C-alpha positions as CSV (number, residue, x, y, z in Angstrom):
1,M,-32.1,116.1,-182.3
2,P,-35.1,115.9,-180.0
3,Y,-35.5,112.9,-177.7
4,N,-37.7,110.1,-179.0
5,F,-40.5,109.4,-176.4
6,S,-42.1,106.5,-178.4
7,K,-40.9,103.9,-175.8
8,L,-42.3,105.9,-173.0
9,K,-45.7,106.3,-174.8
10,E,-45.8,102.6,-175.4
11,E,-45.1,101.9,-171.7
12,L,-47.9,104.3,-170.7
13,K,-50.2,102.5,-173.0
14,K,-49.3,99.1,-171.4
15,V,-49.9,100.5,-168.0
16,E,-53.4,101.8,-169.1
17,E,-54.2,98.4,-170.5
18,W,-53.0,96.7,-167.3
19,L,-55.2,98.9,-165.2
20,G,-58.2,98.2,-167.4
21,R,-57.6,94.4,-167.1
22,E,-57.3,94.7,-163.3
23,Y,-60.5,96.8,-163.1
24,A,-62.3,94.3,-165.3
25,G,-61.7,91.7,-162.6
26,L,-63.4,93.9,-159.9
27,H,-67.1,93.0,-159.9
28,T,-69.5,95.9,-159.5
29,G,-72.7,94.0,-158.8
30,R,-73.5,94.0,-162.6
31,A,-72.9,90.8,-164.6
32,M,-69.7,91.3,-166.7
33,P,-68.1,88.3,-168.5
34,A,-64.6,89.8,-168.0
35,I,-64.7,88.8,-164.3
36,L,-64.2,85.2,-165.4
37,D,-61.1,86.0,-167.5
38,G,-58.7,85.1,-164.6
39,V,-60.5,81.8,-163.8
40,T,-58.7,78.7,-165.0
41,V,-60.2,75.2,-165.1
42,E,-58.4,71.8,-164.9
43,S,-59.5,70.2,-168.1
44,Y,-58.0,67.3,-170.1
45,G,-54.9,67.4,-167.9
46,Q,-54.1,71.1,-168.2
47,M,-55.2,74.5,-166.9
48,L,-57.4,76.4,-169.4
49,P,-59.2,79.7,-169.1
50,V,-63.0,79.5,-168.9
51,K,-63.3,81.3,-172.2
52,N,-61.4,78.4,-173.9
53,L,-64.0,75.9,-172.7
54,A,-67.3,77.7,-172.9
55,S,-69.2,80.7,-174.2
56,V,-69.9,83.3,-171.5
57,S,-72.8,85.6,-172.1
58,V,-74.9,88.1,-170.0
59,E,-78.3,86.6,-169.3
60,D,-79.7,89.5,-167.3
61,P,-78.1,92.4,-165.4
62,K,-77.2,90.1,-162.4
63,T,-76.5,86.8,-164.2
64,L,-74.0,85.3,-166.6
65,R,-74.7,82.2,-168.6
66,V,-71.7,79.9,-169.0
67,T,-72.3,77.3,-171.7
68,P,-69.5,74.7,-172.0
69,W,-68.8,73.2,-175.5
70,D,-68.3,69.9,-173.8
71,K,-71.1,69.3,-171.2
72,S,-68.8,66.9,-169.2
73,Q,-66.9,70.0,-168.2
74,I,-69.8,71.7,-166.3
75,K,-68.7,70.4,-162.8
76,A,-65.0,71.3,-163.4
77,I,-66.0,74.9,-164.5
78,E,-68.3,75.2,-161.5
79,K,-65.6,74.1,-159.1
80,A,-63.1,76.5,-160.7
81,I,-65.4,79.5,-160.4
82,T,-66.2,78.6,-156.8
83,V,-62.5,78.1,-155.9
84,A,-61.6,81.5,-157.5
85,N,-63.5,83.1,-154.6
86,L,-65.0,86.0,-156.6
87,G,-68.0,86.4,-154.3
88,L,-70.3,85.0,-156.9
89,S,-72.8,82.2,-156.6
90,V,-72.8,79.4,-159.2
91,T,-75.6,77.0,-160.1
92,A,-75.5,74.2,-162.7
93,D,-78.3,73.1,-164.9
94,E,-78.5,70.8,-168.0
95,Q,-77.4,73.7,-170.3
96,G,-74.4,74.8,-168.3
97,L,-73.9,77.3,-165.5
98,R,-75.5,80.4,-164.1
99,V,-73.2,82.8,-162.4
100,I,-75.2,85.1,-160.1
101,F,-73.8,88.5,-159.0
102,P,-75.1,89.3,-155.5
103,Q,-76.2,92.8,-154.5
104,L,-73.2,94.7,-153.1
105,T,-73.4,96.1,-149.6
106,T,-72.2,99.6,-148.9
107,E,-69.3,98.2,-146.9
108,R,-68.3,95.9,-149.8
109,R,-68.6,98.8,-152.3
110,T,-66.2,100.9,-150.1
111,Q,-63.7,98.0,-150.0
112,M,-63.9,97.7,-153.8
113,V,-63.2,101.4,-154.2
114,K,-60.2,101.1,-151.9
115,L,-58.9,98.2,-153.9
116,A,-59.4,100.2,-157.1
117,K,-57.4,103.1,-155.6
118,D,-54.6,100.7,-154.7
119,K,-54.5,99.4,-158.3
120,L,-54.4,103.0,-159.5
121,E,-51.5,103.7,-157.2
122,D,-49.7,100.6,-158.6
123,A,-50.2,102.0,-162.1
124,R,-48.9,105.4,-161.1
125,I,-45.8,103.8,-159.6
126,K,-45.2,102.0,-162.9
127,I,-45.4,105.4,-164.7
128,R,-43.0,107.0,-162.3
129,G,-40.5,104.2,-162.9
130,A,-40.8,104.7,-166.7
131,R,-40.4,108.5,-166.3
132,E,-37.3,108.0,-164.1
133,A,-35.7,105.7,-166.7
134,V,-36.3,108.1,-169.5
135,W,-35.0,111.1,-167.5
136,N,-31.9,109.2,-166.5
137,E,-31.3,108.4,-170.2
138,V,-31.8,112.0,-171.2
139,Q,-29.3,113.2,-168.5
140,K,-26.8,110.5,-169.6
141,N,-27.1,111.7,-173.2
142,E,-26.4,115.3,-172.1
143,R,-23.4,114.3,-170.0
144,E,-22.0,112.3,-172.9
145,G,-22.4,115.3,-175.2
146,K,-25.1,113.7,-177.4
147,I,-27.6,116.5,-176.7
148,P,-27.1,120.1,-175.6
149,E,-28.2,121.3,-172.2
150,D,-31.2,123.3,-173.6
151,E,-32.4,120.2,-175.4
152,K,-32.2,118.3,-172.1
153,F,-34.6,120.8,-170.5
154,R,-36.9,120.7,-173.5
155,A,-37.0,116.9,-173.2
156,K,-37.7,117.3,-169.4
157,D,-40.7,119.5,-170.2
158,E,-42.0,117.2,-172.9
159,L,-41.5,114.2,-170.6
160,Q,-43.6,115.9,-167.8
161,K,-46.4,116.6,-170.3
162,I,-46.5,113.0,-171.5
163,V,-46.5,111.7,-167.9
164,D,-49.2,114.2,-166.8
165,G,-51.3,113.0,-169.8
166,G,-50.8,109.4,-168.8
167,N,-51.7,110.0,-165.2
168,K,-54.8,111.9,-166.3
169,K,-55.9,108.9,-168.4
170,L,-55.4,106.6,-165.4
171,E,-57.5,109.0,-163.2
172,E,-60.3,108.9,-165.8
173,I,-60.2,105.1,-165.8
174,F,-60.4,105.1,-162.0
175,N,-63.2,107.6,-161.8
176,K,-65.3,105.6,-164.3
177,K,-64.7,102.4,-162.2
178,E,-65.5,104.2,-159.0
179,H,-68.8,105.4,-160.5
180,E,-69.6,101.9,-161.6
181,I,-68.9,100.5,-158.1
182,M,-70.8,103.1,-156.2
183,N,-73.9,103.2,-158.4
């Protein structure tokens, strides 16, 4: 009976999604609404994400338009974006807010790529941990006589193929983000 790798594949998918969310928060000098996903606003006595209080749209390549559904929330949203320290400038007008993405310097781009590499390494560590857990389970099954030794080695080969594929996808995500940051 071959080993079922569905849990590992699910875990790899979660790691990919996590890396994608982390990279969405790195601003590349281009206006992207996803950068505000982590910003929470004190509103009506509770902390709410910006997307629950306003529509966020791209006005031009360097500007986001944040239009609150309740105009009384403009100041609170402006404060939350400023406090989030994302390196963006915020101006309020009667319609809502403009979030302006400054031009990135070469030094800042290099820092962003380094941060992206750190997040890639965190994702790789998560994959290594998942691989280790599966391999320990396969070895345990072999010791307990649930699978024969040759099946253990087939499972090891399959495990390595799955992990290599997962790492390749992470590398592709990183390369795409690096290209966005540097250009």
